[in-house]
C-alpha positions as a LaTeX table, in Angstrom:
\begin{tabular}{lrrr}
\hline
Residue & $x$ (\AA) & $y$ (\AA) & $z$ (\AA) \\
\hline
Met1 & $-12.87$ & $-25.43$ & 43.53 \\
Lys2 & $-11.76$ & $-22.07$ & 42.74 \\
Arg3 & $-8.34$ & $-23.73$ & 41.53 \\
Phe4 & $-10.23$ & $-25.71$ & 38.63 \\
Leu5 & $-12.47$ & $-22.66$ & 37.70 \\
Leu6 & $-9.29$ & $-20.64$ & 37.01 \\
Ala7 & $-7.66$ & $-23.14$ & 34.91 \\
Pro8 & $-10.47$ & $-22.44$ & 31.93 \\
Val9 & $-9.86$ & $-18.63$ & 32.45 \\
Leu10 & $-6.41$ & $-18.60$ & 32.39 \\
Leu11 & $-6.38$ & $-20.96$ & 29.30 \\
Leu12 & $-8.71$ & $-18.78$ & 27.27 \\
Ala13 & $-6.82$ & $-15.89$ & 28.03 \\
Leu14 & $-3.77$ & $-17.25$ & 27.13 \\
Gln15 & $-5.84$ & $-18.56$ & 23.83 \\
Ser16 & $-6.87$ & $-14.74$ & 23.69 \\
Cys17 & $-3.33$ & $-13.47$ & 23.66 \\
Ala18 & $-2.00$ & $-15.90$ & 21.34 \\
Gln19 & $-4.43$ & $-14.67$ & 18.88 \\
Gln20 & $-3.92$ & $-11.21$ & 19.06 \\
Ser21 & $-0.22$ & $-11.98$ & 18.61 \\
Asn22 & $-0.96$ & $-13.64$ & 14.97 \\
Tyr23 & $-1.97$ & $-12.05$ & 12.01 \\
Asn24 & $-2.94$ & $-12.78$ & 8.48 \\
Leu25 & $-0.31$ & $-11.44$ & 6.01 \\
Leu26 & $-1.53$ & $-11.32$ & 2.37 \\
Ile27 & 1.26 & $-11.10$ & $-0.35$ \\
Gly28 & 0.54 & $-9.92$ & $-3.94$ \\
Thr29 & 2.87 & $-10.99$ & $-6.66$ \\
Tyr30 & 3.60 & $-10.69$ & $-10.60$ \\
Thr31 & 2.90 & $-14.10$ & $-11.80$ \\
Asn32 & 4.04 & $-13.60$ & $-15.83$ \\
Gly33 & 7.62 & $-14.66$ & $-14.48$ \\
Gly34 & 6.70 & $-17.89$ & $-13.88$ \\
Lys35 & 8.39 & $-17.57$ & $-10.23$ \\
Ser36 & 4.84 & $-16.99$ & $-8.56$ \\
Glu37 & 1.59 & $-18.84$ & $-8.34$ \\
Gly38 & $-0.84$ & $-15.77$ & $-7.45$ \\
Ile39 & $-1.91$ & $-14.52$ & $-3.79$ \\
Tyr40 & $-0.24$ & $-15.65$ & $-0.85$ \\
Val41 & $-1.60$ & $-15.84$ & 2.70 \\
Tyr42 & 0.99 & $-16.50$ & 5.78 \\
Thr43 & 0.40 & $-16.23$ & 9.35 \\
Phe44 & 2.52 & $-13.29$ & 10.89 \\
Asn45 & 3.01 & $-13.39$ & 14.66 \\
Thr46 & 4.17 & $-10.28$ & 16.48 \\
Gln47 & 5.61 & $-11.26$ & 18.62 \\
Thr48 & 8.55 & $-13.62$ & 17.01 \\
Gly49 & 8.50 & $-11.97$ & 13.49 \\
Asp50 & 7.80 & $-15.51$ & 12.29 \\
Ala51 & 5.67 & $-16.36$ & 9.45 \\
Gln52 & 3.91 & $-19.52$ & 8.26 \\
Ala53 & 2.27 & $-20.42$ & 4.93 \\
Lys54 & $-1.29$ & $-20.96$ & 4.87 \\
Ser55 & $-2.78$ & $-20.85$ & 1.33 \\
Ile56 & $-2.39$ & $-19.88$ & $-2.11$ \\
Ala57 & $-5.01$ & $-18.63$ & $-4.28$ \\
Lys58 & $-3.91$ & $-19.84$ & $-7.56$ \\
Gly59 & $-5.47$ & $-18.88$ & $-11.59$ \\
Met60 & $-4.90$ & $-14.98$ & $-11.57$ \\
Glu61 & $-2.61$ & $-12.99$ & $-13.55$ \\
Asn62 & $-0.28$ & $-10.61$ & $-11.87$ \\
Pro63 & $-2.60$ & $-9.52$ & $-8.73$ \\
Ser64 & 0.50 & $-7.51$ & $-7.64$ \\
Tyr65 & $-1.85$ & $-4.73$ & $-5.60$ \\
Leu66 & $-4.18$ & $-6.16$ & $-3.20$ \\
Thr67 & $-6.63$ & $-4.36$ & $-0.28$ \\
Val68 & $-8.95$ & $-6.15$ & 2.11 \\
Ser69 & $-12.38$ & $-4.98$ & 3.16 \\
Asp70 & $-13.25$ & $-2.96$ & 6.26 \\
Asn71 & $-14.99$ & $-6.28$ & 7.69 \\
Asn72 & $-12.47$ & $-8.55$ & 6.82 \\
Arg73 & $-14.38$ & $-10.46$ & 4.45 \\
Phe74 & $-13.27$ & $-9.60$ & 1.46 \\
Val75 & $-10.10$ & $-9.42$ & $-0.59$ \\
Tyr76 & $-9.74$ & $-7.57$ & $-4.01$ \\
Ser77 & $-6.29$ & $-7.37$ & $-6.47$ \\
Val78 & $-5.83$ & $-5.93$ & $-9.38$ \\
Asn79 & $-4.76$ & $-7.90$ & $-12.59$ \\
Glu80 & $-1.96$ & $-6.07$ & $-14.30$ \\
Ser81 & $-2.26$ & $-7.21$ & $-17.73$ \\
Gly82 & $-1.69$ & $-4.12$ & $-20.39$ \\
Glu83 & $-5.22$ & $-3.31$ & $-22.11$ \\
Lys84 & $-6.71$ & $-6.53$ & $-20.98$ \\
Ser85 & $-6.21$ & $-5.52$ & $-17.08$ \\
Ala86 & $-8.89$ & $-5.95$ & $-14.41$ \\
Val87 & $-9.66$ & $-6.59$ & $-10.95$ \\
Ser88 & $-10.85$ & $-9.27$ & $-8.96$ \\
Ala89 & $-12.79$ & $-9.85$ & $-5.90$ \\
Phe90 & $-12.54$ & $-12.62$ & $-3.66$ \\
Ser91 & $-14.30$ & $-13.79$ & $-0.41$ \\
Phe92 & $-11.61$ & $-14.30$ & 2.80 \\
Asp93 & $-12.04$ & $-16.69$ & 5.48 \\
Gly94 & $-9.71$ & $-14.91$ & 8.03 \\
Val95 & $-9.40$ & $-17.81$ & 10.45 \\
Asn96 & $-8.18$ & $-20.56$ & 7.94 \\
Gly97 & $-6.68$ & $-17.67$ & 5.34 \\
Val98 & $-8.36$ & $-18.89$ & 2.54 \\
Leu99 & $-9.54$ & $-17.04$ & $-0.20$ \\
Lys100 & $-12.16$ & $-18.09$ & $-2.88$ \\
Phe101 & $-12.40$ & $-16.13$ & $-6.38$ \\
Leu102 & $-16.05$ & $-14.47$ & $-6.83$ \\
Asn103 & $-15.80$ & $-12.45$ & $-9.97$ \\
Thr104 & $-13.74$ & $-9.93$ & $-11.67$ \\
Gln105 & $-14.55$ & $-6.72$ & $-14.12$ \\
Pro106 & $-12.41$ & $-5.06$ & $-16.64$ \\
Thr107 & $-10.72$ & $-1.75$ & $-15.75$ \\
Gln108 & $-11.04$ & $-0.10$ & $-19.13$ \\
Gly109 & $-7.41$ & 1.74 & $-18.20$ \\
Ala110 & $-4.15$ & $-0.33$ & $-18.65$ \\
Asp111 & $-2.15$ & $-1.52$ & $-15.82$ \\
Pro112 & $-3.69$ & $-0.99$ & $-12.46$ \\
Cys113 & $-1.26$ & $-0.48$ & $-10.12$ \\
Tyr114 & $-3.28$ & 0.22 & $-6.74$ \\
Ile115 & $-6.14$ & $-0.60$ & $-5.21$ \\
Ile116 & $-8.39$ & 0.34 & $-2.24$ \\
Ala117 & $-11.91$ & $-0.20$ & $-1.46$ \\
Asp118 & $-14.62$ & 0.66 & 1.34 \\
Glu119 & $-18.07$ & $-0.87$ & 2.01 \\
Lys120 & $-19.33$ & 0.63 & $-1.30$ \\
His121 & $-16.69$ & 0.74 & $-3.72$ \\
Val122 & $-13.65$ & $-0.43$ & $-4.91$ \\
Ile123 & $-11.20$ & 1.97 & $-6.86$ \\
Ser124 & $-8.05$ & 0.94 & $-8.70$ \\
Ala125 & $-5.52$ & 3.48 & $-10.24$ \\
Asn126 & $-4.20$ & 2.63 & $-14.00$ \\
Tyr127 & $-0.98$ & 3.47 & $-14.41$ \\
Ser128 & $-0.94$ & 3.08 & $-18.03$ \\
Gly129 & $-4.24$ & 4.06 & $-18.98$ \\
Gly130 & $-3.63$ & 7.64 & $-16.81$ \\
Ser131 & $-7.02$ & 6.87 & $-15.41$ \\
Ala132 & $-8.96$ & 5.48 & $-12.22$ \\
Ser133 & $-11.67$ & 2.81 & $-12.17$ \\
Val134 & $-14.78$ & 2.84 & $-9.95$ \\
Phe135 & $-16.69$ & $-0.42$ & $-9.28$ \\
Gly136 & $-19.73$ & $-0.83$ & $-6.79$ \\
Ile137 & $-19.78$ & $-3.59$ & $-4.64$ \\
Gln138 & $-22.52$ & $-6.38$ & $-4.44$ \\
Lys139 & $-24.20$ & $-7.58$ & $-1.21$ \\
Asp140 & $-21.97$ & $-11.23$ & $-1.50$ \\
Gly141 & $-18.71$ & $-8.77$ & $-1.81$ \\
Ser142 & $-18.50$ & $-9.30$ & $-5.63$ \\
Leu143 & $-17.73$ & $-6.46$ & $-8.21$ \\
Gly144 & $-20.58$ & $-4.49$ & $-10.12$ \\
Ala145 & $-19.98$ & $-3.38$ & $-13.69$ \\
Leu146 & $-17.91$ & $-0.42$ & $-14.24$ \\
Lys147 & $-19.35$ & 2.79 & $-12.50$ \\
Gln148 & $-16.88$ & 5.90 & $-13.52$ \\
Leu149 & $-14.08$ & 6.14 & $-15.46$ \\
Val150 & $-11.96$ & 8.93 & $-14.33$ \\
Gln151 & $-9.58$ & 10.08 & $-17.38$ \\
His152 & $-6.84$ & 12.27 & $-16.59$ \\
Ser153 & $-4.82$ & 14.18 & $-19.65$ \\
Gly154 & $-1.93$ & 16.02 & $-19.72$ \\
Lys155 & 1.68 & 15.74 & $-19.63$ \\
Ser156 & 5.02 & 17.02 & $-17.78$ \\
Val157 & 8.79 & 17.99 & $-18.43$ \\
Asn158 & 10.09 & 14.28 & $-18.45$ \\
Thr159 & 9.39 & 13.15 & $-22.02$ \\
Ser160 & 10.65 & 9.64 & $-21.77$ \\
Arg161 & 8.23 & 8.96 & $-18.74$ \\
Gln162 & 6.02 & 11.67 & $-18.66$ \\
Asn163 & 4.37 & 12.31 & $-22.20$ \\
Ala164 & 0.87 & 11.24 & $-20.73$ \\
Pro165 & $-1.05$ & 10.83 & $-17.38$ \\
His166 & 0.02 & 8.06 & $-15.34$ \\
Val167 & $-2.07$ & 7.44 & $-12.08$ \\
His168 & 0.08 & 5.72 & $-9.53$ \\
Met169 & $-2.06$ & 5.66 & $-6.49$ \\
Ala170 & $-5.57$ & 6.25 & $-5.36$ \\
Ala171 & $-6.02$ & 6.78 & $-1.49$ \\
Phe172 & $-9.10$ & 8.04 & 0.80 \\
Ser173 & $-8.57$ & 11.09 & 2.85 \\
Pro174 & $-8.78$ & 10.18 & 7.03 \\
Asp175 & $-12.40$ & 11.02 & 6.46 \\
Arg176 & $-13.05$ & 9.38 & 3.38 \\
Lys177 & $-15.31$ & 12.63 & 2.30 \\
Tyr178 & $-12.13$ & 12.77 & $-0.80$ \\
Ala179 & $-10.40$ & 10.74 & $-2.85$ \\
Leu180 & $-6.71$ & 11.38 & $-4.05$ \\
Leu181 & $-5.27$ & 10.41 & $-7.01$ \\
Asn182 & $-1.37$ & 10.86 & $-7.47$ \\
Asp183 & $-0.39$ & 11.21 & $-11.26$ \\
Leu184 & 3.13 & 10.58 & $-12.07$ \\
Gly185 & 2.75 & 11.63 & $-15.84$ \\
Thr186 & 1.59 & 14.77 & $-15.07$ \\
Asp187 & 3.30 & 15.72 & $-11.53$ \\
Lys188 & $-0.10$ & 16.57 & $-9.62$ \\
Val189 & $-1.85$ & 15.56 & $-6.65$ \\
Tyr190 & $-6.04$ & 15.38 & $-7.83$ \\
Ile191 & $-8.51$ & 15.96 & $-5.03$ \\
Tyr192 & $-11.54$ & 14.26 & $-5.77$ \\
Lys193 & $-14.87$ & 14.60 & $-3.50$ \\
Tyr194 & $-16.13$ & 10.95 & $-2.59$ \\
Asn195 & $-19.85$ & 10.58 & $-3.10$ \\
Ala196 & $-19.95$ & 7.49 & $-1.42$ \\
Gly197 & $-23.73$ & 6.86 & $-2.01$ \\
Leu198 & $-24.49$ & 8.02 & $-5.26$ \\
Ser199 & $-25.01$ & 5.51 & $-8.20$ \\
Arg200 & $-22.97$ & 8.05 & $-10.84$ \\
Asp201 & $-20.76$ & 10.63 & $-10.33$ \\
Val202 & $-18.79$ & 8.86 & $-7.39$ \\
Leu203 & $-15.73$ & 11.07 & $-7.80$ \\
Val204 & $-16.22$ & 15.11 & $-8.46$ \\
Pro205 & $-13.10$ & 16.96 & $-9.19$ \\
Asn206 & $-12.71$ & 19.19 & $-6.01$ \\
Asp207 & $-8.89$ & 20.51 & $-6.20$ \\
Ser208 & $-5.58$ & 19.37 & $-7.19$ \\
Val209 & $-1.79$ & 20.52 & $-6.48$ \\
Ala210 & 1.32 & 20.57 & $-8.14$ \\
Ile211 & 4.72 & 19.21 & $-7.60$ \\
Thr212 & 8.33 & 19.82 & $-8.90$ \\
Pro213 & 8.44 & 19.26 & $-12.42$ \\
Gly214 & 9.51 & 15.59 & $-13.40$ \\
Ala215 & 9.23 & 14.39 & $-9.57$ \\
Gly216 & 6.93 & 12.07 & $-10.21$ \\
Pro217 & 4.29 & 11.54 & $-7.61$ \\
Arg218 & 3.92 & 8.01 & $-6.54$ \\
His219 & 2.62 & 7.50 & $-2.85$ \\
Ile220 & 0.94 & 9.18 & $-0.33$ \\
Thr221 & 0.17 & 8.36 & 3.24 \\
Phe222 & $-1.31$ & 10.55 & 6.14 \\
Ser223 & $-0.91$ & 11.05 & 9.73 \\
Lys224 & $-3.41$ & 9.66 & 12.29 \\
Asp225 & $-4.81$ & 12.73 & 13.14 \\
Gly226 & $-5.57$ & 13.62 & 9.57 \\
Lys227 & $-3.32$ & 16.75 & 9.55 \\
Tyr228 & $-0.17$ & 16.18 & 7.55 \\
Ala229 & 0.31 & 13.87 & 4.67 \\
Tyr230 & 3.30 & 12.59 & 3.20 \\
Leu231 & 3.87 & 12.33 & $-0.39$ \\
Leu232 & 6.66 & 10.26 & $-2.18$ \\
His233 & 8.03 & 11.14 & $-5.40$ \\
Glu234 & 9.40 & 7.95 & $-7.71$ \\
Met235 & 11.89 & 9.98 & $-9.80$ \\
Asp236 & 13.19 & 12.77 & $-8.02$ \\
Gly237 & 13.48 & 10.71 & $-4.69$ \\
Gly238 & 11.75 & 13.78 & $-3.18$ \\
Val239 & 9.22 & 13.84 & $-0.07$ \\
Thr240 & 6.65 & 16.53 & 0.02 \\
Ala241 & 5.11 & 17.10 & 3.43 \\
Phe242 & 1.44 & 18.87 & 3.46 \\
Ser243 & $-0.82$ & 20.03 & 6.07 \\
Tyr244 & $-4.16$ & 18.59 & 5.50 \\
Gly245 & $-7.97$ & 19.95 & 5.71 \\
Gly246 & $-10.98$ & 20.06 & 4.07 \\
Gly247 & $-10.21$ & 18.54 & 0.57 \\
Arg248 & $-6.69$ & 20.77 & 0.57 \\
Leu249 & $-3.07$ & 19.66 & 0.73 \\
Lys250 & $-0.50$ & 23.18 & 1.35 \\
Ile251 & 3.35 & 21.95 & 1.11 \\
Ile252 & 4.99 & 22.66 & 4.36 \\
Gln253 & 8.22 & 21.15 & 3.25 \\
Glu254 & 10.41 & 19.46 & 0.64 \\
Thr255 & 12.98 & 16.80 & 1.67 \\
Lys256 & 15.05 & 14.01 & $-0.47$ \\
Ile257 & 15.19 & 10.54 & 0.78 \\
Thr258 & 18.69 & 9.91 & $-0.60$ \\
Glu259 & 21.59 & 11.23 & 1.23 \\
Asp260 & 23.32 & 14.51 & 0.41 \\
Gly261 & 25.60 & 14.36 & $-3.20$ \\
Phe262 & 23.31 & 11.24 & $-4.37$ \\
Thr263 & 24.01 & 10.72 & $-8.40$ \\
Gly264 & 22.63 & 7.61 & $-8.54$ \\
Glu265 & 19.15 & 6.05 & $-10.28$ \\
Asn266 & 16.00 & 7.06 & $-8.33$ \\
Gly267 & 13.44 & 4.55 & $-8.17$ \\
Ala268 & 11.25 & 5.65 & $-5.09$ \\
Ala269 & 8.53 & 3.06 & $-4.25$ \\
Asp270 & 6.65 & 3.07 & $-0.91$ \\
Ile271 & 6.11 & 5.59 & 1.65 \\
His272 & 4.54 & 4.86 & 5.52 \\
Leu273 & 4.54 & 6.17 & 9.02 \\
Ser274 & 4.61 & 3.73 & 12.10 \\
Pro275 & 1.70 & 2.96 & 14.18 \\
Asp276 & 2.85 & 5.54 & 16.59 \\
Gly277 & 3.34 & 8.31 & 14.14 \\
Lys278 & 6.83 & 9.12 & 15.39 \\
Phe279 & 8.61 & 7.84 & 12.42 \\
Leu280 & 7.97 & 7.98 & 8.56 \\
Tyr281 & 10.19 & 5.46 & 6.49 \\
Ala282 & 10.26 & 5.56 & 2.72 \\
Ser283 & 11.79 & 2.73 & 0.32 \\
Asn284 & 13.95 & 3.25 & $-2.94$ \\
Arg285 & 14.87 & 0.67 & $-5.42$ \\
Gly286 & 16.91 & 1.75 & $-9.00$ \\
Ser287 & 20.78 & 1.81 & $-7.47$ \\
Glu288 & 19.73 & 2.53 & $-3.59$ \\
Asn289 & 17.92 & $-0.31$ & $-2.65$ \\
Lys290 & 17.43 & 1.13 & 0.77 \\
Ile291 & 14.99 & 2.56 & 3.47 \\
Thr292 & 15.07 & 5.90 & 4.53 \\
Ile293 & 14.01 & 7.04 & 8.01 \\
Phe294 & 12.98 & 10.14 & 9.28 \\
Ala295 & 11.78 & 11.27 & 12.54 \\
Val296 & 8.34 & 12.91 & 12.66 \\
Glu297 & 8.80 & 16.63 & 14.64 \\
Lys298 & 6.69 & 19.06 & 15.35 \\
Gly299 & 3.87 & 20.57 & 12.82 \\
Gly300 & 4.46 & 17.80 & 10.85 \\
Ile301 & 8.03 & 18.41 & 9.59 \\
Leu302 & 10.69 & 15.64 & 9.06 \\
Asn303 & 14.48 & 15.26 & 10.01 \\
Lys304 & 16.05 & 12.45 & 8.55 \\
Thr305 & 17.93 & 10.14 & 10.79 \\
Gly306 & 19.15 & 7.36 & 8.84 \\
Gln307 & 19.18 & 4.64 & 5.94 \\
Val308 & 19.55 & 1.05 & 6.04 \\
Ser309 & 20.06 & $-1.78$ & 3.06 \\
Thr310 & 16.99 & $-3.50$ & 2.34 \\
Leu311 & 18.94 & $-6.66$ & 1.96 \\
Gly312 & 17.41 & $-7.25$ & $-1.57$ \\
Lys313 & 16.32 & $-6.06$ & $-5.11$ \\
Gly314 & 13.65 & $-4.07$ & $-5.90$ \\
Pro315 & 11.87 & $-2.69$ & $-2.77$ \\
Arg316 & 8.52 & $-2.35$ & $-4.24$ \\
Asn317 & 6.57 & $-2.42$ & $-0.83$ \\
Phe318 & 6.55 & $-2.31$ & 2.70 \\
Val319 & 4.55 & $-2.62$ & 5.76 \\
Ile320 & 4.67 & $-2.08$ & 9.49 \\
Asp321 & 3.12 & $-4.79$ & 11.50 \\
Pro322 & 0.24 & $-3.65$ & 13.42 \\
Ser323 & 2.25 & $-3.79$ & 16.75 \\
Gly324 & 5.00 & $-1.55$ & 15.25 \\
Lys325 & 7.75 & $-3.92$ & 16.11 \\
Phe326 & 8.65 & $-5.06$ & 12.67 \\
Leu327 & 8.78 & $-3.56$ & 9.00 \\
Leu328 & 8.79 & $-6.48$ & 6.57 \\
Val329 & 9.91 & $-5.16$ & 3.11 \\
Ala330 & 9.27 & $-6.82$ & $-0.34$ \\
Asn331 & 11.45 & $-7.07$ & $-2.37$ \\
Gln332 & 10.20 & $-7.98$ & $-6.22$ \\
Gly333 & 13.55 & $-8.32$ & $-7.85$ \\
Ser334 & 15.31 & $-10.66$ & $-5.56$ \\
Asp335 & 11.93 & $-12.68$ & $-4.58$ \\
Ala336 & 11.96 & $-12.43$ & $-1.05$ \\
Val337 & 10.54 & $-10.67$ & 2.11 \\
Val338 & 12.95 & $-9.30$ & 4.63 \\
Val339 & 11.64 & $-9.13$ & 7.98 \\
Phe340 & 12.99 & $-6.02$ & 10.11 \\
Glu341 & 12.88 & $-5.59$ & 13.39 \\
Arg342 & 11.74 & $-1.80$ & 14.89 \\
Asp343 & 13.44 & 0.29 & 17.81 \\
Leu344 & 10.36 & 1.85 & 18.90 \\
Val345 & 12.61 & 4.52 & 20.55 \\
Ser346 & 14.94 & 5.58 & 17.93 \\
Gly347 & 13.00 & 3.95 & 14.57 \\
Ala348 & 16.14 & 2.21 & 13.48 \\
Leu349 & 15.54 & $-1.04$ & 11.56 \\
Lys350 & 17.83 & $-4.20$ & 12.52 \\
Asp351 & 17.66 & $-7.55$ & 10.06 \\
Thr352 & 16.16 & $-10.33$ & 12.31 \\
Gly353 & 17.44 & $-12.66$ & 9.57 \\
Lys354 & 13.92 & $-13.82$ & 8.57 \\
Arg355 & 13.05 & $-14.22$ & 5.23 \\
Ile356 & 9.65 & $-15.31$ & 3.47 \\
Asn357 & 10.71 & $-16.83$ & $-0.10$ \\
Val358 & 8.08 & $-15.15$ & $-2.89$ \\
Gly359 & 8.60 & $-15.36$ & $-6.17$ \\
Ala360 & 8.24 & $-11.55$ & $-7.54$ \\
Pro361 & 6.29 & $-10.34$ & $-3.99$ \\
Val362 & 4.84 & $-6.72$ & $-4.95$ \\
Cys363 & 2.27 & $-5.81$ & $-2.25$ \\
Leu364 & 2.11 & $-6.63$ & 1.55 \\
Val365 & $-1.31$ & $-6.29$ & 3.54 \\
Phe366 & $-1.93$ & $-7.52$ & 7.39 \\
Ala367 & $-5.41$ & $-8.91$ & 8.33 \\
Pro368 & $-6.91$ & $-9.98$ & 11.41 \\
Val369 & $-7.22$ & $-13.60$ & 12.08 \\
Lys370 & $-11.14$ & $-14.14$ & 12.63 \\
\hline
\end{tabular}
């Protein structure tokens, strides 16, 4: 009798294990080149590195960057389309991987290139507009009308690329008391007090930190304990390490993702820490098309340990799977996501030979299957 009782228990345990190994992988793309149809959803297995197509959300223009709500029920995307740019909301069935369009709202700032959300607000970073748009979230997950437009002003030393503000990323601080806006055009990171419960003045200026003139701040990532932050510069291939606390950033190190003597073209794009916080990775487009690997040492200091080709062109974005075993690179220029296996001890990357063929992939986001 006991033998028959154990069988269902064992089956449930095996099913639970399989479920935990499978995640939804959402891929944002550019549709204006005719190679992509919208937002793609795949199942990704964190034990094997295999991906299987689940669905495509069609009918929208350039849903390049995405974010998934904390409760996994909604997805928000930018629609990067010049002065007609917008953000869109979708309900999300995590089990079947299906997105259902809810609504869209104009950003009133051109070319949004990043988007974040919590349970109260959606915030887009508008590159050409030099601004950030703040939207409230309705009970059904749809977007309310624009609550606040945070407009930057100023310029920096590169007259061809920094003659106006260009907000390239919005990020919450680890405690979500602040929101950071990285401005490539003014060479500054602006830190705003985040008033989640207010109907107006959601973002209020708190502080700013100036970066090396001509560097071009792009993406930032925080350590899990919230004590350190790492900022990637698009234009000079630099990384600034900060200590962080109470809405303030303090520079502790300046380094580069390029090798000594590099004279090629920079196009630094994305930066992420491994789940265990031991390694930092950063991508470079331009003439490099490489991922640089840093070991994170005592006091948050970075030590460069190696580089690897992304095996494609234009590594706009990359992501490390929840298990930390795989690193996936969205090579926008070669229409493929390349799957690397991570050495958990050394941080090194090895090509698995596995590819996800998608037109103009820009953004990769993992979400639970539930």
